[in-house]
C-alpha positions as CSV (number, residue, x, y, z in Angstrom):
1,M,-0.3,0.3,-0.2
2,F,1.4,3.6,-1.0
3,T,0.9,5.6,2.0
4,E,2.7,9.0,2.8
5,N,5.2,8.3,0.0
6,T,6.2,5.2,1.1
7,I,5.2,1.5,0.0
8,L,4.0,-0.6,3.3
9,I,4.7,-3.8,2.6
10,G,3.3,-5.2,6.1
11,S,3.2,-4.9,9.8
12,N,3.8,-6.0,13.6
13,E,2.7,-4.8,17.3
14,N,5.7,-2.6,17.0
15,K,6.3,-1.2,13.9
16,D,5.7,-1.0,10.3
17,V,8.2,-2.1,7.4
18,L,8.4,0.4,4.8
19,L,10.0,0.1,1.5
20,L,11.3,4.0,0.5
21,P,10.2,4.7,-3.4
22,K,13.9,5.6,-4.3
23,L,15.4,2.5,-3.4
24,A,13.1,0.2,-5.1
25,N,15.2,0.0,-8.3
26,R,17.5,-1.8,-5.7
27,H,15.6,-5.4,-6.8
28,G,14.1,-7.5,-4.8
29,L,12.7,-11.2,-3.9
30,I,9.2,-12.7,-2.9
31,A,9.9,-16.3,-2.2
32,G,7.8,-18.9,-0.3
33,A,5.8,-22.2,-0.8
34,T,3.2,-22.6,-2.9
35,G,0.1,-21.4,-0.8
36,T,1.5,-19.0,1.6
37,G,0.3,-15.5,0.4
38,K,3.0,-14.9,-2.3
39,T,0.6,-13.8,-5.2
40,I,-1.3,-11.2,-2.1
41,T,2.3,-9.9,-1.5
42,L,2.6,-9.5,-5.6
43,K,-0.4,-8.1,-6.0
44,A,-0.3,-5.5,-2.6
45,M,3.2,-4.0,-4.3
46,A,2.0,-4.1,-8.0
47,E,-1.0,-1.5,-6.0
48,A,1.8,0.4,-4.2
49,F,3.6,1.3,-7.3
50,S,0.8,1.8,-9.6
51,D,-0.3,4.5,-7.1
52,M,3.3,6.1,-6.9
53,G,2.8,6.5,-10.8
54,V,5.2,3.7,-11.9
55,P,4.0,1.2,-14.2
56,V,4.3,-2.2,-13.9
57,F,4.4,-5.7,-15.8
58,L,3.9,-9.1,-14.3
59,A,2.8,-12.5,-14.9
60,D,-0.6,-14.0,-14.0
61,M,0.7,-17.9,-14.2
62,K,-3.3,-18.8,-12.2
63,G,-6.0,-16.0,-13.9
64,D,-5.8,-14.8,-10.1
65,I,-3.8,-11.3,-10.5
66,S,-6.6,-10.2,-12.9
67,G,-8.7,-9.2,-9.8
68,L,-6.2,-6.1,-9.9
69,S,-8.8,-4.5,-12.4
70,K,-12.1,-4.8,-10.1
71,I,-12.9,-3.2,-7.3
72,G,-11.8,-5.1,-3.7
73,V,-14.6,-6.8,-1.4
74,D,-14.6,-7.1,2.1
75,N,-14.0,-10.2,4.1
76,E,-13.6,-11.2,7.7
77,K,-9.5,-11.7,6.9
78,I,-8.9,-8.6,5.5
79,S,-11.4,-6.6,7.8
80,E,-9.0,-7.6,10.7
81,R,-5.9,-6.9,9.4
82,I,-7.6,-3.4,8.5
83,E,-8.6,-2.9,12.2
84,K,-5.3,-4.4,13.8
85,Y,-3.4,-1.6,12.1
86,D,-5.6,0.9,11.2
87,L,-4.8,0.8,7.9
88,K,-8.4,3.1,7.2
89,S,-5.9,5.7,8.9
90,K,-3.1,5.3,6.5
91,G,-5.2,5.6,3.4
92,F,-6.8,1.9,2.9
93,N,-9.9,1.9,0.6
94,F,-10.8,-0.8,-1.9
95,K,-10.2,0.3,-5.2
96,S,-9.4,-1.0,-8.7
97,Y,-6.6,0.1,-10.7
98,P,-5.5,0.4,-14.6
99,V,-4.5,-2.9,-16.3
100,E,-4.1,-4.2,-19.9
101,F,-4.2,-8.0,-20.6
102,W,-1.8,-9.2,-22.8
103,D,-1.5,-12.6,-24.1
104,L,1.4,-14.4,-26.4
105,F,-1.1,-16.6,-27.7
106,G,-4.1,-13.5,-28.1
107,E,-6.5,-15.4,-26.4
108,K,-7.1,-13.7,-22.8
109,G,-5.2,-10.5,-24.0
110,L,-3.8,-8.3,-26.6
111,P,-1.4,-10.6,-28.9
112,I,2.3,-10.0,-28.4
113,R,4.4,-10.6,-31.5
114,V,7.8,-10.1,-31.7
115,T,10.0,-10.9,-35.2
116,I,12.0,-13.1,-35.5
117,S,14.7,-10.7,-36.1
118,Q,14.3,-9.0,-32.9
119,M,14.3,-11.9,-30.6
120,G,17.9,-12.9,-32.3
121,P,19.6,-16.1,-32.4
122,T,21.1,-16.6,-29.0
123,L,17.4,-16.3,-27.4
124,L,15.8,-18.5,-30.0
125,S,18.7,-21.1,-29.5
126,K,17.1,-21.3,-25.6
127,I,13.1,-21.5,-27.3
128,L,14.4,-24.4,-29.6
129,N,16.6,-26.2,-26.9
130,L,19.3,-26.5,-29.8
131,T,23.1,-27.8,-28.9
132,E,25.9,-26.0,-29.2
133,A,26.7,-26.6,-32.8
134,Q,23.4,-26.1,-33.5
135,E,23.6,-22.8,-32.2
136,G,26.6,-21.7,-34.2
137,I,24.5,-22.4,-37.4
138,L,21.2,-20.8,-36.4
139,N,24.4,-17.9,-35.9
140,I,25.3,-17.9,-39.2
141,V,22.2,-18.1,-40.6
142,F,21.5,-14.6,-38.8
143,K,24.9,-13.2,-40.0
144,I,23.8,-14.0,-43.8
145,A,20.4,-12.3,-43.0
146,D,21.6,-9.6,-41.8
147,S,24.5,-8.7,-44.3
148,E,22.0,-9.3,-47.1
149,S,19.2,-7.3,-45.6
150,L,16.5,-10.1,-45.5
151,L,14.2,-9.4,-42.9
152,L,13.6,-12.8,-40.5
153,I,9.6,-11.6,-39.6
154,D,7.9,-14.8,-38.9
155,I,9.2,-18.6,-38.7
156,K,8.2,-19.1,-42.2
157,D,11.0,-16.4,-42.7
158,L,13.6,-18.6,-40.8
159,K,12.8,-21.6,-42.7
160,S,13.3,-20.2,-46.0
161,M,16.6,-18.2,-44.7
162,I,17.9,-21.9,-43.3
163,N,17.2,-23.6,-46.9
164,H,19.0,-20.8,-48.6
165,V,21.8,-20.9,-46.4
166,T,22.1,-25.0,-46.7
167,E,21.3,-24.3,-50.8
168,N,24.3,-22.3,-51.3
169,K,27.0,-23.6,-48.6
170,D,29.5,-23.8,-50.9
171,K,29.1,-19.6,-51.6
172,Y,29.3,-19.3,-47.8
173,E,31.4,-21.7,-45.9
174,S,34.3,-20.0,-47.4
175,E,33.2,-17.2,-44.9
176,Y,31.4,-18.4,-42.2
177,G,32.8,-22.0,-41.8
178,S,31.4,-25.5,-42.4
179,I,27.0,-25.2,-42.7
180,P,26.5,-28.8,-42.1
181,T,23.2,-29.9,-43.4
182,R,22.6,-32.5,-40.8
183,S,22.4,-29.7,-37.8
184,A,20.5,-27.4,-40.2
185,N,17.6,-30.1,-40.4
186,N,17.5,-30.7,-37.2
187,I,16.6,-26.9,-36.4
188,L,13.8,-27.4,-38.9
189,R,12.5,-30.0,-37.0
190,S,12.7,-28.0,-34.3
191,L,10.9,-25.1,-35.3
192,L,7.9,-27.4,-36.5
193,T,7.7,-28.3,-32.4
194,L,7.5,-24.6,-31.7
195,E,4.9,-24.1,-34.3
196,D,2.6,-26.6,-32.4
197,Q,3.2,-24.7,-29.8
198,G,1.9,-21.2,-30.7
199,G,5.0,-19.9,-32.0
200,N,3.2,-18.5,-35.5
201,N,1.2,-16.5,-33.0
202,F,4.3,-15.2,-31.3
203,F,6.4,-14.5,-34.2
204,G,5.5,-11.7,-36.3
205,E,4.0,-8.2,-37.0
206,P,3.0,-5.4,-35.9
207,A,6.3,-6.2,-33.2
208,L,5.4,-5.1,-29.4
209,E,6.8,-1.8,-28.7
210,L,8.3,-2.2,-24.8
211,N,7.4,2.0,-24.6
212,D,3.5,0.8,-24.8
213,F,4.2,-1.0,-21.2
214,I,6.0,2.1,-19.8
215,Q,2.7,4.5,-19.3
216,C,0.7,6.1,-16.8
217,D,-3.3,6.5,-16.9
218,D,-5.0,10.1,-17.0
219,E,-4.7,10.3,-13.1
220,N,-1.1,9.5,-13.0
221,K,-1.4,5.9,-12.2
222,G,0.9,3.3,-13.5
223,I,-0.6,1.2,-15.8
224,I,0.0,-2.4,-14.6
225,N,0.4,-5.0,-17.5
226,I,-0.6,-8.8,-17.0
227,L,0.7,-11.2,-19.1
228,D,-1.7,-14.0,-19.1
229,A,0.4,-17.4,-18.5
230,V,-2.1,-19.8,-17.8
231,K,-1.2,-21.6,-21.0
232,L,2.1,-20.5,-21.7
233,S,2.8,-22.1,-18.5
234,L,2.6,-25.4,-20.1
235,A,5.7,-24.0,-22.4
236,P,8.3,-23.3,-19.7
237,D,10.9,-22.8,-22.1
238,L,9.1,-20.1,-24.4
239,Y,7.9,-18.1,-21.2
240,A,11.3,-17.7,-19.7
241,T,12.8,-16.9,-23.2
242,F,9.9,-14.1,-23.4
243,L,10.9,-12.9,-20.2
244,L,14.5,-12.6,-20.9
245,W,13.9,-10.8,-24.1
246,M,12.2,-7.9,-22.4
247,L,14.8,-8.1,-20.1
248,S,17.4,-7.4,-22.6
249,E,15.4,-5.2,-25.2
250,L,14.8,-2.7,-21.8
251,Y,18.7,-3.0,-21.0
252,E,19.6,-2.1,-24.4
253,T,16.8,0.5,-25.2
254,L,16.2,2.8,-22.5
255,P,18.8,5.7,-21.6
256,E,21.0,5.5,-18.7
257,V,18.5,7.8,-15.8
258,G,21.1,7.4,-12.8
259,D,19.2,7.6,-9.1
260,M,15.2,8.5,-9.5
261,D,13.0,9.4,-6.4
262,K,11.2,6.6,-7.7
263,P,11.4,3.8,-10.2
264,K,10.6,4.2,-14.0
265,F,9.4,0.6,-14.2
266,V,9.0,-2.2,-12.6
267,F,9.2,-6.2,-13.7
268,F,8.3,-9.2,-12.0
269,F,9.9,-12.3,-12.6
270,D,6.8,-14.9,-11.7
271,E,8.1,-18.5,-11.3
272,A,12.1,-17.0,-11.9
273,H,13.4,-20.7,-11.2
274,L,12.4,-21.4,-15.2
275,L,14.8,-18.7,-15.8
276,F,17.5,-20.3,-14.7
277,D,16.9,-24.1,-14.7
278,G,19.8,-26.0,-17.1
279,M,21.1,-22.1,-17.7
280,N,25.0,-22.3,-19.4
281,P,27.5,-20.0,-17.6
282,V,27.9,-17.6,-20.0
283,F,24.2,-17.1,-20.5
284,Q,24.0,-16.8,-16.9
285,K,27.2,-14.1,-16.9
286,K,24.8,-12.0,-19.2
287,I,21.8,-11.8,-17.1
288,E,24.0,-11.0,-14.2
289,Q,25.3,-8.2,-15.9
290,I,22.1,-6.6,-17.1
291,V,20.9,-7.2,-13.3
292,R,24.1,-5.1,-12.3
293,L,23.4,-2.4,-14.7
294,I,19.6,-2.2,-15.5
295,R,18.7,-0.1,-11.9
296,S,20.6,2.8,-13.5
297,K,17.8,3.0,-16.1
298,G,15.4,2.9,-13.7
299,V,13.8,-0.4,-13.9
300,G,13.2,-3.1,-10.9
301,L,13.3,-6.0,-11.4
302,Y,11.5,-8.4,-8.3
303,F,12.1,-12.2,-8.7
304,I,9.1,-14.5,-7.2
305,S,10.0,-18.2,-6.3
306,Q,9.7,-20.7,-3.8
307,S,13.0,-20.4,-2.6
308,P,16.2,-18.1,-2.5
309,A,17.8,-21.0,-4.0
310,D,16.4,-21.2,-6.7
311,I,18.4,-18.0,-7.6
312,P,22.1,-17.9,-8.5
313,D,24.1,-16.2,-5.4
314,E,25.4,-13.7,-7.8
315,I,21.8,-12.2,-8.8
316,L,20.7,-13.1,-5.4
317,A,23.4,-10.9,-4.2
318,Q,21.7,-7.7,-5.9
319,L,18.3,-8.5,-4.5
320,G,18.6,-5.6,-1.4
321,N,14.5,-5.9,-0.8
322,R,13.5,-9.4,0.3
323,I,9.9,-10.8,1.1
324,Q,10.0,-14.8,2.7
325,H,6.9,-15.9,3.5
326,A,6.8,-19.6,4.8
327,L,9.2,-22.7,3.8
328,R,8.5,-26.5,4.8
329,A,11.1,-28.6,5.3
330,Y,10.1,-32.1,5.8
331,T,13.4,-33.4,3.4
332,P,17.3,-32.9,4.0
333,K,16.8,-30.8,0.9
334,E,14.0,-28.6,1.9
335,Q,16.1,-28.1,5.0
336,K,18.5,-26.9,3.5
337,A,17.0,-24.3,1.7
338,V,15.3,-23.1,4.9
339,K,19.0,-22.4,6.2
340,V,20.2,-20.8,2.8
341,A,16.8,-18.3,3.4
342,A,17.8,-17.3,6.7
343,Q,21.3,-16.7,6.2
344,S,20.4,-14.0,3.4
345,F,18.8,-12.3,6.1
346,R,20.3,-9.5,8.3
347,P,19.8,-11.5,12.0
348,N,17.1,-10.2,14.4
349,P,18.0,-10.7,18.0
350,N,14.5,-11.2,19.2
351,F,13.9,-14.5,17.7
352,D,15.5,-17.4,15.4
353,T,15.6,-17.0,11.7
354,T,15.4,-20.1,10.8
355,E,13.0,-21.6,13.1
356,V,10.5,-18.7,12.4
357,I,10.2,-19.5,8.6
358,S,9.3,-23.2,8.8
359,N,6.3,-21.6,11.3
360,L,5.0,-18.5,9.4
361,G,1.4,-18.6,8.8
362,I,-0.7,-17.6,5.5
363,G,-0.2,-14.3,4.5
364,Q,2.8,-13.6,7.0
365,A,6.6,-13.2,6.0
366,L,9.9,-12.2,7.5
367,V,10.7,-9.0,5.3
368,S,13.9,-7.3,5.3
369,V,14.3,-3.8,3.0
370,L,17.1,-1.2,2.5
371,D,17.3,2.0,4.4
372,E,17.6,5.6,3.5
373,E,22.0,4.7,3.3
374,G,21.1,1.4,1.0
375,I,22.0,-0.9,4.0
376,P,19.7,-4.3,4.6
377,G,17.6,-3.4,7.5
378,I,16.8,-5.9,10.6
379,V,14.3,-9.0,9.5
380,E,11.5,-8.3,10.8
381,K,8.1,-10.8,11.2
382,V,5.3,-8.9,9.5
383,D,1.8,-9.4,8.7
384,I,1.3,-8.4,4.9
385,I,-1.0,-5.6,4.0
386,P,-4.1,-7.0,1.4
387,P,-4.6,-5.7,-1.5
388,Q,-7.2,-3.2,-2.1
389,S,-8.3,-4.9,-5.0
390,Y,-10.1,-7.6,-5.6
391,T,-8.2,-10.7,-4.5
392,G,-10.1,-13.1,-6.9
393,A,-9.9,-13.7,-10.8
394,I,-12.5,-11.9,-13.0
395,D,-14.9,-13.6,-15.3
396,D,-14.2,-13.6,-19.0
397,S,-16.9,-11.4,-20.3
398,Y,-15.5,-8.5,-18.0
399,R,-11.9,-9.1,-19.2
400,Q,-13.0,-9.2,-22.3
401,E,-15.1,-5.6,-22.4
402,L,-11.7,-4.2,-20.8
403,I,-9.5,-5.7,-23.8
404,N,-12.4,-3.8,-26.2
405,I,-11.3,-0.7,-24.5
406,S,-8.0,-0.5,-24.6
407,V,-6.1,2.1,-26.3
408,Y,-3.4,-0.6,-28.0
409,K,-6.5,-2.6,-29.5
410,D,-6.2,-1.3,-33.1
411,K,-2.4,-1.0,-32.8
412,Y,-1.9,-5.3,-32.1
413,L,-5.0,-7.2,-32.0
414,E,-4.8,-7.6,-36.1
415,A,-1.4,-9.1,-37.5
416,F,-0.1,-8.3,-41.1
417,D,2.1,-10.0,-43.2
418,R,4.7,-7.8,-45.3
419,E,7.4,-8.4,-47.8
420,S,10.5,-10.2,-45.8
421,A,12.8,-13.0,-46.2
422,Y,10.2,-15.8,-47.5
423,E,9.2,-13.5,-50.2
424,C,12.5,-12.0,-51.6
425,L,14.1,-15.3,-51.8
426,L,11.1,-16.9,-53.6
427,Q,11.5,-14.0,-55.9
428,K,15.3,-14.5,-56.6
429,V,14.5,-18.4,-57.4
430,E,11.9,-17.4,-59.5
431,Q,14.1,-15.0,-61.3
432,S,17.2,-17.5,-61.4
433,E,14.9,-20.3,-63.1
434,V,16.8,-20.7,-66.9
435,V,14.4,-20.6,-69.9
436,Q,16.1,-22.8,-72.6
437,P,16.3,-20.6,-75.6
438,Q,13.9,-22.2,-78.4
439,Q,15.5,-23.7,-81.5
440,V,15.2,-21.0,-84.3
441,P,15.6,-22.8,-87.7
442,D,18.3,-22.2,-90.6
443,N,17.5,-19.6,-92.7
444,S,20.4,-18.3,-94.0
445,Q,19.5,-19.1,-97.4
446,Q,16.4,-16.8,-97.2
447,E,16.6,-13.3,-97.7
448,Q,16.1,-11.5,-94.6
449,T,14.3,-8.7,-94.0
450,I,14.7,-6.1,-91.0
451,D,10.9,-4.9,-90.1
452,F,11.7,-1.1,-88.9
453,K,9.4,0.4,-86.4
454,E,8.4,4.1,-86.2
455,P,9.2,5.8,-82.5
456,E,5.6,5.6,-81.7
457,D,5.2,2.0,-82.2
458,I,7.8,1.1,-80.2
459,P,6.2,-0.3,-76.4
460,Q,6.6,1.7,-73.6
461,E,8.4,-0.1,-70.7
462,E,6.3,-0.4,-67.8
463,P,6.9,1.7,-65.3
464,K,9.1,-1.0,-62.4
465,K,6.7,-2.2,-59.3
466,K,7.8,-0.2,-56.2
467,S,9.1,-1.9,-53.4
468,I,7.0,-2.6,-49.8
469,F,9.9,-0.3,-48.5
470,E,9.3,2.4,-51.2
471,Q,5.5,1.9,-51.0
472,V,5.8,3.1,-47.1
473,Q,8.4,5.9,-47.9
474,D,5.4,7.5,-50.0
475,I,2.9,7.1,-47.3
476,A,5.3,8.7,-44.8
477,G,5.7,11.4,-46.8
478,S,2.4,12.2,-47.5
479,M,1.8,12.1,-43.8
480,D,5.0,14.4,-42.9
481,L,6.5,10.9,-41.2
482,D,10.1,10.5,-41.6
483,P,10.4,6.9,-41.7
484,T,14.6,7.3,-40.9
485,N,13.4,9.6,-38.0
486,T,14.1,7.3,-35.0
487,S,13.7,10.1,-32.3
488,S,10.2,10.6,-33.6
489,R,9.6,6.6,-32.6
490,T,10.9,6.7,-29.0
491,K,9.2,10.2,-28.6
492,K,6.8,9.3,-25.4
493,T,3.1,9.3,-26.5
494,S,0.3,10.0,-24.5
495,R,-2.4,6.8,-24.4
496,K,-5.3,9.2,-25.4
497,N,-3.1,10.6,-28.6
498,Q,-2.1,6.6,-29.9
499,A,-6.1,6.2,-29.5
500,G,-6.7,9.1,-31.7
501,K,-4.9,7.5,-34.7
502,S,-7.3,6.7,-37.7
503,D,-6.2,3.1,-39.9
504,I,-3.9,4.3,-42.2
505,E,-1.9,6.6,-39.8
506,K,-1.3,3.2,-37.9
507,I,-0.2,1.2,-40.9
508,A,2.0,3.6,-42.6
509,T,3.7,3.7,-38.5
510,N,3.7,0.5,-37.7
511,A,5.8,-0.8,-41.3
512,T,8.1,2.9,-40.9
513,N,9.0,2.0,-37.2
514,T,9.5,-2.1,-38.5
515,I,11.8,-0.6,-41.5
516,V,13.6,1.8,-39.0
517,R,14.3,-1.5,-36.8
518,E,15.2,-4.0,-39.5
519,A,16.0,-2.9,-42.9
520,S,19.5,-1.8,-42.2
521,R,22.5,-3.2,-44.1
522,Q,24.6,-2.9,-41.0
523,I,22.7,-4.3,-37.8
524,V,23.7,-4.1,-34.1
525,R,22.7,-6.7,-32.0
526,G,23.1,-6.8,-28.1
527,L,24.1,-8.7,-25.0
528,F,21.6,-11.9,-26.7
529,G,21.5,-11.3,-29.6
530,Q,18.8,-9.2,-30.1
531,M,19.1,-6.1,-32.3
532,K,19.7,-2.9,-31.1
533,L,18.4,0.4,-32.2
534,F,19.8,3.7,-33.0
């Protein structure tokens, strides 16, 4: 709960535990066994950030976080906690919050799409579970596509590009090394599996612009972006890779802002263990670098998992604000996890942290936050503040109503398929087909005449059909849009202004923005191989 310019996380008989906004981008951890209250804590913190004017992104793994969009309802447990800690006097009141629903499959939210080129070979290899050798082939394919300005928008583009490279490997192997056909075929088989999991819905256009996540409403409340992940949880590699892509995109594109009075954006990673399961050390080092540096760009990261042991030590050490719900210790492995959790806190002389962790009730937690000097505070046992929004899931009809009035509906709902690698390579094949010359009879013995035509009889050459790029430039010119002006693209646009664009403006803007992002002969890629924009 946001009160007196602080975030009230929880209370006990002696004190309130408050998180200072200026230290909220020092990252955090919410841990605890299933059913101990992590979701309630997540919702309460998201509400506080929204009231503070900070946009939020989080994943809804079970469907119940959607209640943030609906006014809360009182019940016996909530009333007891409100009265016990006099929350009404601190500003507690039941209300709803501004939300945007998103879904990688486009079923319970606006569809999220990313182009293959944007995702890059490294993250794509993680989705496909490629071997090191196969990842090497995929890197070659991307490098050739980048150098030849072939846009990889969707899966059919990537398939075409892989076939093109293998069919012409004699041309490329002198520069890029061996290109085994067997490895390429294995990648194609993995792409078939990805298509079965819904990859054709995820990879395409219009591609998501992350700036649309970093918005406030007309009352200056931060928009809470909810990714429906109930179905997505069945494809953990796709879920984890998408979150990593978001993280790396934020890191690569947001400007340095230094220390701020409050975060610019807060990103919650639910089921964080999925991000690190089976991760190779090189990949993990890159994540560590991002976690360490992204706070200077105003982004706060909060990892949510059952145990602190799910998070690599190097990343755990950077999570300054920690909320630990109950952990059960029935097996030696679980007992070890409890000790790891207890050791991550600054001890409180009034109780044994290890013992308390196993005996916390639902809605109770051990909490330690950074003080004004950035030093971790002594751990406190508290009751978590209840959320002010609805604590259950909303029905599908109410969800659809909110989706229908979204200012981003016209921008993202309908997919489009423009000229990209698939079409370009198909055109090359058609042009390379050799037409066998017809047999001309020997008329050397016959008198030959030459038929001269008057100039007006000579057929005029048909005008060359303009490319998609040229067509978009013409549209942009007629609308005073400069497709090469990237500063206009990054300029923050109000939600109202975006809603007022005409269809032709939206189409032209989406197309020109994508061309600026991708149609370049000198593409630069970031830490995870995703495209960097300049």
